[in-house]
N, C-alpha and C positions, 0 to 999 in steps of 0.2 A: 798271858806269859808261860806260867804254870805250868799250864796244859802238852806245850815246847818241849817244857824241860824233862818232864814226866816221858813222855814219849822218848824223850832222845835216851836219856838212862833206859828204859827199857829195851831197846836197841844195842845201848849198848853192853847190857848181861846179857840178852842172850847172845853175842857177839864172844861174848868170856866165856859164856858155861861153858864147863870143861876145861878149859886151855888155864894151865899155869906159865910162872917162865922162862919152866927151861921143859913142858911136854906136856902130855895128855892124863886124862885119869883111862885107867883100867878097866874095864867092860864088865858089869855084875859076874860073867863064866868065869874069866882070867882069875878075877878076887877069888872065887867059890873054889879055881883050882887054887890058888895060894893057899887056900884055910885048910884042902885037902892036905896039899902035900904037910902043911905043921902039924895037921891029928898026928901026921907019920912017921913024923920027923924024931929022929933015935937021939942027938944033943942037944943041950941046951940052947948050945952056940947057933946049929940053925933052927933051933926053935926061933930064935931072937931074928937070924940072920932074915928067914919068911916071915917075922910079923913089922920087919922095917920096911925090906917092899910091897907087904901088904900095905901099908900107912901110908907110903909114898903113893900107891897106885890107886889111893881109894881120896886123899886129898889132895895129889899132884907132887910135883917132884918139891917144889920150892916147900910147905910145909908140915913136909915129912917129918922133918926132926923138932920142931915145933910140937908134935903129938901124942912123939914116941915116948 
C-alpha cells in the first residue's frame, strides 16, 4: 500500500513540477536576462519592478508576492 502511494505522489509531483496556478516558471536564460536588465536599471522603481518580475518567474505567479 505504501509503495502505491509513493508512486502516485511521484507522478503527481512530476506533473506539477514547474507549473503554478496561473502560469509557468521562467527558464534560466530568461531569469538571467531579467537580472542583467536589473543591473542596468536607472531608477529604484524600475529595479523593484524587475525584481518582482524575477521573483514571479522564479517561484511562479502564485508565490511571487509572498517572497517579494
